[in-house]
C-alpha positions, 0 to 999 in steps of 0.5 A: 499500499502506497504511503502518503509520507514516502516523500519528506515535507520540509515543513513538517517535523519528521517523527519516527516511532521506534516500537510500533506495537500497541501504543506505538501503532495506535499513535502512529496510525492516528498521526499518519491519518492526520497527515504527519510525516511519521515513520513506524519502525518495529522488530516484528517482520510480519507486522511491518510487512502487513503494514506495508501491504495493507496499511494499519487497521485501528479499532476502538469503541466508536465507529469513527475510531475504526479505520485502516490507514496507509503508513510508512513502516520500516524493519528495524534493520532499515532504520539506518537507511534514513541517514540518506533522508531528512533527519529525525525531529522527534523520535518516540521510543515505545519498545519495552523498557529493557530495549531502551538503551539500544533504541536510544543509540539507534536514534541518536545519530539520526537526530536533526539539530534540535531533534529530541527523543521522547519516552512514552513507555512504562517505567522510568526510562528518561535516565537511560535515554539521557545517557545516550542522547543527553539530557537536553534531548530527552523528553518524558511522556505518559500514555495514561489508561489507553488500554490498547493491544496489538491483536494481529499483525497490522491490527491495533485495538483500543478497549476503552473510550477516548477522553480519559474520563476526567484525566488527560490520556497523554502527558508530556513534560520536560525533565527540568519542568519548564514549559517549552515550545517543543513540548507545546507542539508535541502536545498539540499533535497528541491532542488531536488523537486524545486528551493531552496536556503539558506537565511540569512535574514529570517525575511525580507523574512518572512515579504515579504512573509506575504505581498505576502499572504496578497495581494492574500489570503485575497483578494481571500477569501473575493471576493470568486474568484480564483486568475486568476479571481480576478487579472483580475477584476479591483476592486480586482486587485487594492485592492491587490495592496493597501494591498501589498503597505500598508503592505510593508510600515508597514514592512519597518517602523518596521525595516525589510529589505524586499525582492522582493514581487512577483518578484518586489522591495517593493518600486514598491508596496509602490509607486503603493499603494500611487498612488492608494490612491491619496497620490501622483501623479502617476509616472506609478507605479500603471500601472506597478504593475497592468501589473505585476499581469496581467502577473502572472495571464496569467500563471495560471490555471483558478481554482487555489485559494490560501489557504485562498480562499480554506478555505472559499470554504471549510467552514474552519477557515482561517489564516486571524488573522495571516496575514492581522490581524497581519499586522494591530496589529503590525502597531497599537502596533507601533503607525501606521495605516493599514486601508486597511489590518484592513478592509479586516481582518474584512470582512474575519472574517464576512465571516467566521462567516456567517455574510456576503458572499464573493463577490465583494460587500464584498470588494467594500467599503474597 
């Protein structure tokens, strides 16, 4: 299928998305449809070949979100061929966290003067990118509650309504917290896809997103259940709350100014965690936290899984070391403890290595 972006336009910034899976494909497909100069690069050869021949199919919860658009797609080994073309103005990394250093290295020498690299991954990967391209060329981004899945080559499905339900889906910020023209331009591009805002508290937002991932991704991976189902199950719903509260408490102790987590103040999750563990008498926080999760589940399709849950189903390596594992390590490095996150990390690692299987029994002892 011919791509509208095959010929560079000097008036448009060149965008390269390295990692055109679920989130990368969703963003890239929407940008391509809007006429941006965007190139999708991915290591899955079948996916790239399908996009080249048939375009990229996006599916959402409304008719206007369902379309197929031509895109320019490259195999990973073809990325260096861009050296002969216009340089990259915006490189967006959407691979797994463990792939970040080499991905940044591949983009570094292709950047235009003034070009920069954005991480919109899970976990805290800005330092790994800055180690390669430098802090001035590093930008942080968050895709919040986007719930997308690469269901087949060339086919990305979103399982939750657009708009964010009271929060902004895309959040973009400089590492130094100042608002710059490049951040405003990037936010405006993403705002055409879904709700977006510029943030000045990148590190607090980033840890808050880690908490959100830790309480959903790892729980789904360990128990083997889709999001809606694990929330409806009391055992895993309570585990999710405990993981969130413990992680939020660690973040605050480390000095992060946390933002809302699943639309709620961090204090709610911390109070609910303490009540669930018998550390304090219950003031109703645990019941409120459970009600919030159940309301979230009521608005989700039954098949939706977070990315780590998808990784387990597909037999892939997960990001557990960069989420719950990172929380436990950061805690230990500062003389703190995060026993629930550490235990959940060990369970998911055992599942990855084939030493146990996902299920409720796998998490019952946490």
